[in-house]
N, C-alpha and C positions, 0 to 999 in steps of 0.2 A: 504496500500500500504504500494506493498516497494517494502545475495542476495537482491530482491527488493520489491526493494523497501524495495530493493535489499537486503538487510539485515535487499533496496530501497524497504528493504522491507518496503514499507510504510504501516502503518496501515491507511487505508482509512477511513476518517470520514464519515461514511455512515449515513443514513438518519433517524433521529428521527421522521420526519414527515410521514414516511412510515406507521406508526401505524394508523395515521389518514386517509391516502390515501387509505388504504386497505378496509376500510368500504364502502360498497355500490358499489365496483368495481369488485367483484369477478364473476360476470356473463358475463364478457367481453372477456373471453379467446378465442383465435383463435387456430386452429390446433387440430388434433385429438389426443387422448391419445394413447400411444404406448402399453398400457397394455389392454388386452381384457378379462382377467380372472376376475371372480367375487371374487376370493379368496383374502382375506386380506393379504397385505404384509407390512413389515416395512423396511425402508431403512435408513441408517445412513449417515448423512450429516455433514461434517466438514468444518469449515471456520474460518478465522480471521475477516471476514466481510461478512455478518452481525455478530455483536457480540450478546451476550446473553441478551441484552436489546432490540434488534431490530428483533431477529429471529422469535418471536411469530407471528408478523403481516404477515410475509411471509408464515410461516407454516399454519396459519389459513386460509389464502386465497387459498393456494394450496390444502389443504385437503378438503375444501368446494367443490372444483371442481373435486377432485379425492378422493372420500370417501373410496376407497378400498386401499389406500396407506397411511400409517402412517409414518411421518418423525420424526426422532430423531436427534436433532442438537447438535453438540459439538463445542463450541467456544474455540479457542486456541489463546493466544496472539501471535502477529506476530513474536516476537523474538524466540518463542519456536515452532512455527508452522512447519517449514521445517523438523526438526528432528523428530517431533512427527508423521507427516504424512509419512515420508520416512520409518520409522521403522514399522509402522502399516501396510502400504500398501504392504511392502515387505513380511510380515508374513501372510497376508491375514486376519488379525484380525481387520483391520481398516475400513475406510469409504467406502460406495458405491459411493458417490459423494463427491468431495472435490474441494476447490478453488485453483486456480493457478494465479500467476502473470506472465506477459510476461517477457521473458528474461531468466536469469539463472535458475530460478525455473522451468519454463516450460521445458527447455532443460534437466535439471537433472531428472525431474519426468516423462519424456516422456516414458521410458521403462515400467513404472508402470501403464500406462493408456490404455484404450481401444481406438481404432480409431473411432472417432465420425462421420466421413464423411458418411459412409454407413447408419448409423442411421439417420443422418440429412436429407439425400436425401430421405429416405423412409418416414419419419414422418413430416418433415417440407416442403419438396418439392425439386424437382430437381434444382430449382433456389435458394436454401437456401443461397448460398454465396452472392447473390445479395441483399438478404433481410436484412443481418446483416452487421454491421460495422466491418472492420479490422479483419476478421477471419484469414487472412494470418499471423498475429502476433502470433497465437497459433498453428502454424504448425511446426513440427520438422521432418526433413528428409521425407517429404511427408505425414506425419501422422497428422491428425487433433486431437491434444492432448486435446483441450478444445473448448468450445464455449463462446463467450464474453457475459458478463452480463451488464457492464457499461463501458462507454468510458470517459476517463479523460485526462486532459493535465496539465503538469507542466510548470513552467517558469513565474509564477505570484508572486506578493506580495499582501497580504491582509492588509488593514488598517482599524482601528476602527475610523469611521468618527466622532463619538461622542467625542472621546478623541482629535482628531485633531481640531475639532471646539472649544473645551474648551481651547486648547493650542494656538489657532490662527495660526495653521500650515496648510500648503498646501500639498496635496499629491505630492511626488517628482517624477520628470521625469529624473533627472540625479544626480550624486554624490554630487555636491555642494548643490542642493536643498534638498537632503536627509540629509546632515549634518546640514543644517539650520533648517529643520523640527525636527531633533533629539534634537537640543539645546532647542527649544521651548517646546517639549514634556517632556524632562528630567527636565525642570524648574518647571513643575507641579508634579514632583516626580513620573513619570511613565517611565518605560523602553521604549525606542524608538522601537527597533527591537529585537526580540528574536529568537535565533537559537538553536535547539536541536542538537548540533554538535556531541553529543555522538552517534547519529544514522547516519550510513553511507548514507542511502538513501536520506536524505534531503541535505547532503553535495554534493552528486552527482547531485541532482537537481540544486542546485545553481551553481555548476561548469559548468554544461551543459549550463546554461543560460548565464554565462559569456563567455564561448567559442563561443556560437552562436552569441553573440554581436560582437566578433572579426572577426570570419570567419564562417558565417552562414552555418550550415550543415556539415562541415568538421569533426566534432566530431564523427559522426556516421560512416563515412568512416574509420576514424583512429582506432576506437575500434574494427573494423572488419578486420583490417589488410590491408586496401586499401588506406591508407594515413599515413604519418608519424606523430606519436604522439610526437616524440622527435624533436619538431620544435619550432621556436620562438613564434608562435601564442599560443601554448599550455603552453609554459613556461610563457608567459605574462598572461595567464589566471590564472596560479598558483600564480603569483605575485599579481594580483588583489585580488584573494581569500584571500591571506595572509593580504592584506591591510585592508580588511573589519574587521579583528580582531584587527590589530595594530592601526587603526584609530578610533576604538570605535563604528563602526556601529553594529557589532556583539558583544553582551554583554560579559563582563568578566565572566568566568566560563562556557562558552558555551560548552566546550569539556566534561564537566561532566553533561550536561543537555540533557535529551531525548526530542525528538520532541513530542512524545506521551508517557506518559501523560504530562510531565513537561511544555514544551513550550506551548502546546495546552491549558492546564489549565490556564496558566498565561494570555494568549491572551483572552480567554473567560471570565476570571474574571476581565478584564480591567486593569491588571497589566502591560501589554505591548501593544503598539499601532500598531505594525506591525509584520508580520510573513510570512515566505515563504511556502505557501500552493498552491495547484493547484485547478482545477475546482471541485475536490471532496468535497471542503468545501462550495459549492454553497448553500446547504440547510440552511446555517447559515444566508442567506439573508432573509429568510422567518420569518414571525411573529410566525408561528406555531412551528418551531424549537426553536426559542428564548424562547417562553413560556414553551416548554417542558423541556428546560435546566435550568429553574430557581431552581429546586431542587438541582442541582449540582453546579451551578455557582452563585446563588443568584438572587435577583430581578433586579439587575443592568443590567443583560444581556438583559432584555426586552427592555431597552432603547438604546441598542447598535446598531449601524448601521455598518455592516461589508461590505466592498467593495473590490473587486479585481482590481488591476491595473497591467500594464506591469512592470516587474522588471526594476528599474531605470537604465539608461545608466551609468554604473560604469567604462567603459573603456575609455570614452572621445571620442565622435564622433563615436558611435557604428554604424556598418553597418545596423543593424536591431534590433529593440526592440519589445517586445510584441508577438513574434512568439512562439506558444506553441509546445511542444513535448509530445508525449504520444500515447495512444491507449487503448486497453482493460485493465482496471484497475484490474478487476477480471474476470477470466474465470472459467467455471465449467468443471471438468474432471470426468470420471468414472474409478474406479479402474479396472484394468485388471483381478483382482482376485474376483471381485464381482460376486456373484451367482444370482443377481437380476438386471441384466443390462437393461432389458426392463423397469422395474419400475424406475430404476435409470435415464434412459434417459427421462422418462416422467417428472421427476423433472427438469432435465437440459433443456428440451425443453420448459417447462413452464416458467422457470426463464429467459430464453434468447430470446424467440420468441413468447410468448403469449402476447396479448394485456393487460391482467390483470397485469402481473408482470412488464412489461415494462412501463405501464402507472404509476404504483406505483413508478418506478424509475424516470420517467420524473417529477412526482409531487414533488419529492425531489430536482428538478432542476439539476439532473445528466443527462448527455446525454445517452439515451438508446442505447443498441446495435441494437435494431430493428429500422431500418431507417424510417419506416412509422409512428412512434410515436414521435410527436413534444414535445419540452420542453416548458411548459407554463411560462409566466412572471407575474403571479398573486400571491397575498399573500405576496408581498415584503414589507419589513420594510420601505424602502425609494425608491419608484419606480423611482424618478427623476434621481438618480445616479446609481441605480442598474439595471434598464432596459437596458441602453446603455452598461453596462458591460456584461450583458447576450448576447446581440446582437453581441458584439465583439467576445465573446467566441464562439458563434455558427459559426461565420466566420472562426475563427482560428481552431476549431475542424475539419473543412473540409479542412484545409490547414496545417496540422501538418508537422513540419520540420524533424521529425524523431521519432523513438521509444524512450520511456522514459527509457527503461531497456537495460542493456548490456547483450547480450546473453551468453557470456563466463564468467563463474563464477570466473575464475582465474584473468581475466582482470578486472572485477568489484572489486575484492578484492584488487588488486594492486592499482587501482585508489583510492579506499576508504582509504587504508593505507597511500597513498601519501598525500591525502588531510588532514588527521589528522596530519601527520608528519610536513607538511608545516605550518599548523595552529599553532602547538605547538612550531615551530622554530627548530625542529629536522632535517629538510631536507630543502635544498634550492629548489626554483622553478625549476632550471635546472636539479638538481638531480631527482626531482619528475617526470619530463617529461621522463627522461631516464629510470627510474624504470618502468614506465607504458609501455614504448616501449619494454622493455625487456620481460614483461609479454605477450605482444601482439605477439612478435616474437616467443616465446615458444608456445603460444596457436595455432598459425597458421603455425607453422613449418618453420619459416624463419631462 
């Protein structure tokens, strides 16, 4: 994840455990193949997620069920992904299948994609929309630009329980408790909370969370021109955003730190106790992922217990906390210029609506797009604290307050720039609200 994730664009921390889950599950696929020819075909698949350490498990499972299709995968870092795909898809030299994120990326790439609705109706069934979660977030002007692969939500803070226990700290529910926890954690020479504020997407996530505590749900109306952004509530949200920096919750140097890999690496190495991630980090609750990550983060990660909690009440008397926002974290599109659209849809169908692939997704503790596949709560490092967290997430995923992504790229850029400027002291909260409103007015012709 992440534009979005946006720029949001977030690199989603997808599943190391997939490689384990793939073994022994490849005979479970549902749905018929869209390709009937016995001729061998090769399709090109581009993504930022899965990356080049995770793609082999997916490809192996797919090719076992579809031996006449060879998949060549290209991983591109999220920061470079939009431009790379845009140039290649426009020229016709690019991927047959490529990943999208909801919001600005989907809107911008819509002209370069095939409409998947007719293919879905033919191959998945006339009731395909009822089988999959949040397909509407991948529709642009009536065109089904992509199909969802995984469903995620933002609005959480993750903490390392192992560090908290060592420091004698308690997971915070409000700002005062957060400051108390930070004092104890920093006393044992560990950063309390780490923010990769160089990346727009995570700043947007945190700001949405703050805004939703003040006036739940109004953010989504405002960025779509249906409510005023230049209001006291959004100015207050900017003021609180700034205070997280000035009061030391967000670490010094955050504006020069990326969320991936910088902040993520620090959190996984035990150098920081808290981070703003969403449900895409759920696989890090499993012993399988912790064991698989020892080569990167050292043996200490095997004893780490990572737990998601509601973002603490930082506004004082928040109207609501813990409510997630989100939808399809990754959707799969087919290039309009692809000459192998039937084979390409076979891969898209398999990824999004086969029991094999969606069970692989669920095994990593991600919410599958396919509604009929449940998320298990086994293999957890500390079931006593992690099972309740997963149960709460399941409730929240079915009750999302809004989409994680901003559909208009100019509005997303204006808000991203305003957040950076407020954090650095170059813009006041009131000026920030006005600047975002100006972008909204321009985008929606006001």
